[in-house]
C-alpha positions as CSV (number, residue, x, y, z in Angstrom):
1,M,70.4,-44.6,17.7
2,R,73.6,-42.8,18.3
3,L,75.3,-44.6,15.4
4,R,72.5,-43.7,13.1
5,F,72.9,-40.2,14.0
6,I,76.6,-40.1,13.4
7,G,75.9,-41.8,10.1
8,R,73.6,-39.0,9.0
9,R,76.0,-36.4,10.1
10,L,78.7,-37.9,7.7
11,V,76.4,-38.6,4.8
12,I,74.9,-35.1,4.5
13,P,78.2,-33.2,4.1
14,L,79.3,-35.9,1.7
15,L,76.3,-35.3,-0.5
16,A,76.5,-31.6,-0.2
17,S,80.2,-31.6,-1.3
18,S,79.5,-33.9,-4.2
19,M,76.7,-31.7,-5.5
20,L,78.9,-28.6,-5.2
21,L,81.6,-30.4,-7.3
22,A,79.1,-31.3,-10.0
23,A,77.6,-27.8,-10.0
24,A,81.2,-26.3,-10.3
25,A,82.0,-28.6,-13.2
26,G,78.8,-27.8,-15.0
27,S,79.3,-24.1,-14.5
28,A,82.9,-24.5,-16.0
29,V,81.5,-26.3,-19.1
30,A,78.7,-23.7,-19.3
31,K,81.3,-20.9,-19.2
32,C,83.2,-22.5,-22.1
33,E,80.0,-22.7,-24.2
34,G,79.1,-19.0,-24.0
35,T,79.7,-16.3,-26.7
36,D,82.7,-15.0,-24.9
37,P,84.5,-17.9,-23.1
38,P,87.4,-17.1,-20.8
39,E,91.0,-17.8,-21.8
40,F,91.4,-21.2,-20.1
41,C,88.7,-22.5,-22.5
42,K,90.9,-21.9,-25.5
43,E,93.9,-23.7,-24.0
44,V,94.8,-27.1,-25.0
45,M,95.2,-29.5,-21.9
46,A,96.4,-32.9,-21.3
47,S,96.3,-35.4,-18.3
48,V,97.8,-38.8,-17.9
49,E,96.4,-41.7,-15.9
50,Y,99.0,-44.1,-14.5
51,G,96.7,-47.1,-14.1
52,T,96.7,-48.9,-10.8
53,G,100.2,-48.0,-9.6
54,A,101.0,-44.8,-7.9
55,S,104.1,-44.4,-9.9
56,L,106.0,-46.0,-12.7
57,R,108.6,-48.8,-12.2
58,A,111.7,-48.9,-14.2
59,G,112.2,-51.8,-16.4
60,S,108.6,-52.6,-16.6
61,D,106.0,-51.9,-19.2
62,T,103.3,-49.6,-17.9
63,P,100.2,-48.7,-20.0
64,L,99.2,-45.0,-19.8
65,R,96.1,-43.3,-20.9
66,I,96.2,-39.7,-22.1
67,W,93.3,-37.3,-22.1
68,V,93.5,-34.3,-24.6
69,S,90.9,-31.6,-24.1
70,R,90.1,-27.9,-24.6
71,G,87.6,-26.4,-22.2
72,E,86.8,-29.7,-20.6
73,Q,85.8,-31.1,-24.1
74,P,87.8,-33.8,-26.0
75,I,89.7,-32.5,-29.1
76,E,91.2,-34.3,-32.1
77,A,94.9,-34.3,-32.7
78,T,97.2,-35.8,-35.4
79,N,99.9,-36.8,-33.0
80,V,100.5,-37.1,-29.2
81,A,103.8,-38.1,-27.7
82,L,105.1,-38.3,-24.1
83,V,108.7,-37.1,-23.4
84,F,110.3,-38.3,-20.1
85,A,113.6,-36.7,-19.0
86,R,115.6,-38.1,-16.0
87,I,116.6,-35.4,-13.6
88,A,119.9,-37.1,-12.5
89,D,121.6,-37.6,-15.9
90,A,119.3,-36.0,-18.6
91,T,118.3,-39.2,-20.1
92,V,115.4,-38.6,-22.5
93,V,112.8,-41.2,-23.4
94,R,110.1,-40.2,-26.1
95,V,107.1,-42.4,-26.4
96,E,104.6,-42.0,-29.3
97,A,101.0,-42.5,-28.2
98,T,98.3,-44.2,-30.2
99,G,94.7,-43.2,-30.7
100,T,92.0,-45.3,-29.1
101,G,89.2,-44.5,-31.6
102,Q,87.6,-42.4,-28.8
103,A,88.0,-38.6,-29.2
104,G,90.5,-37.1,-26.9
105,F,91.8,-40.4,-25.6
106,W,95.2,-41.8,-26.4
107,R,97.3,-44.7,-24.9
108,A,101.1,-45.4,-24.6
109,D,103.2,-48.2,-23.2
110,V,106.1,-46.7,-21.3
111,N,109.2,-48.5,-20.1
112,L,111.8,-46.3,-18.4
113,P,115.5,-47.5,-18.1
114,A,116.1,-46.4,-14.6
115,G,114.4,-45.2,-11.4
116,G,114.5,-41.8,-9.7
117,G,113.0,-38.4,-10.7
118,W,111.7,-37.9,-14.1
119,T,109.9,-34.9,-15.7
120,L,107.0,-35.5,-18.1
121,V,106.0,-33.3,-21.1
122,A,103.2,-34.0,-23.5
123,E,103.7,-33.0,-27.1
124,I,100.3,-32.5,-29.0
125,D,100.5,-31.9,-32.7
126,G,97.8,-31.1,-35.3
127,V,95.1,-29.4,-33.1
128,D,93.0,-27.2,-35.5
129,G,96.0,-27.0,-37.9
130,G,97.9,-25.2,-35.2
131,P,101.7,-25.6,-34.2
132,L,103.0,-28.2,-31.8
133,V,101.8,-27.8,-28.2
134,R,104.2,-28.6,-25.4
135,L,102.8,-29.0,-22.0
136,N,104.7,-29.6,-18.7
137,L,102.6,-32.2,-16.9
138,D,104.4,-33.6,-13.9
139,T,107.5,-34.6,-12.0
140,L,107.5,-38.3,-11.4
141,R,109.1,-40.5,-8.9
142,V,110.0,-43.8,-10.8
143,R,110.6,-46.8,-8.6
144,E,113.7,-49.0,-9.1
145,P,113.4,-52.2,-11.1
146,L,112.4,-55.4,-9.3
147,T,115.6,-57.1,-10.1
148,P,119.0,-55.3,-10.9
149,P,119.9,-55.5,-14.6
150,H,122.3,-58.1,-15.6
151,G,125.7,-56.8,-16.6
152,P,127.8,-58.2,-19.4
153,A,129.3,-61.7,-19.0
154,P,132.9,-61.7,-17.7
155,P,135.4,-61.9,-20.8
156,V,137.1,-65.3,-21.3
157,N,140.9,-65.0,-21.1
158,P,142.0,-64.9,-24.7
159,S,145.5,-66.1,-23.9
160,T,144.5,-69.6,-23.2
161,P,142.0,-70.7,-25.8
162,I,140.6,-74.2,-25.5
163,D,139.7,-76.1,-28.6
164,P,136.7,-78.3,-27.8
165,S,137.9,-80.9,-30.3
166,T,141.2,-81.4,-28.4
167,P,141.1,-84.3,-25.9
168,V,142.3,-82.5,-22.7
169,L,142.5,-85.4,-20.2
170,P,144.9,-87.7,-22.2
171,I,147.2,-84.8,-22.8
172,V,147.3,-84.0,-19.1
173,L,147.9,-87.7,-18.2
174,L,150.7,-87.9,-20.8
175,V,152.4,-84.8,-19.5
176,A,152.1,-86.0,-15.9
177,G,153.6,-89.4,-16.8
178,I,156.6,-87.8,-18.6
179,A,157.2,-85.6,-15.6
180,A,157.2,-88.7,-13.3
181,A,159.5,-90.6,-15.4
182,A,162.0,-87.7,-15.6
183,L,161.9,-87.4,-11.8
184,G,162.4,-91.2,-11.4
185,A,165.4,-91.1,-13.8
186,A,166.9,-88.2,-11.9
187,A,166.6,-90.1,-8.6
188,L,168.3,-93.2,-10.0
189,R,171.2,-91.2,-11.3
190,E,171.6,-89.6,-7.9
191,R,171.7,-93.0,-6.3
192,S,174.2,-94.4,-8.6
193,R,176.5,-91.3,-8.0
194,R,176.4,-92.0,-4.3
195,R,177.3,-95.7,-4.7
196,M,180.2,-95.1,-7.0
197,P,182.7,-93.6,-4.4
198,A,181.8,-96.4,-1.8
199,A,182.7,-99.0,-4.3
């Protein structure tokens, strides 16, 4: 009985809050449909959904969905782009979005080169024939790549080029044989010099 009572105490506030949110959203749309709508109903707005991850990861393709609206209603545009700027070194990555065929919805695949803090700006062009609209959307924390990027291969020493057609082993053996013969000849000469005075 006590558990059932606690459950009812939790369900009732949740229902009440969801009803209030629905009413607020409905009243906002109703305000924008009147003869004299407030200023925010005339503003172009955009929001970005990052999919399943809480943030982007550098070096990985991440699909994003962009919602473009005015007064909570989807609007048409001729072009939508996302501009990412890295805070640490001012690296800028601009990604063109593509339409989905559904009014107000665009998509873009993003692959940022490095982790850290990035700012995000949406550029929306061609709304009602008006000028380009730039919207500061967010400051993102981009995660580092899963594996460090591979650097360039170490350079080969140009002073000792090796021709693959040249047989290396016979040449090494020949040089070693000549060196051994020279050492042997020098040892024989030294012995003969030592014997000469004794004779």
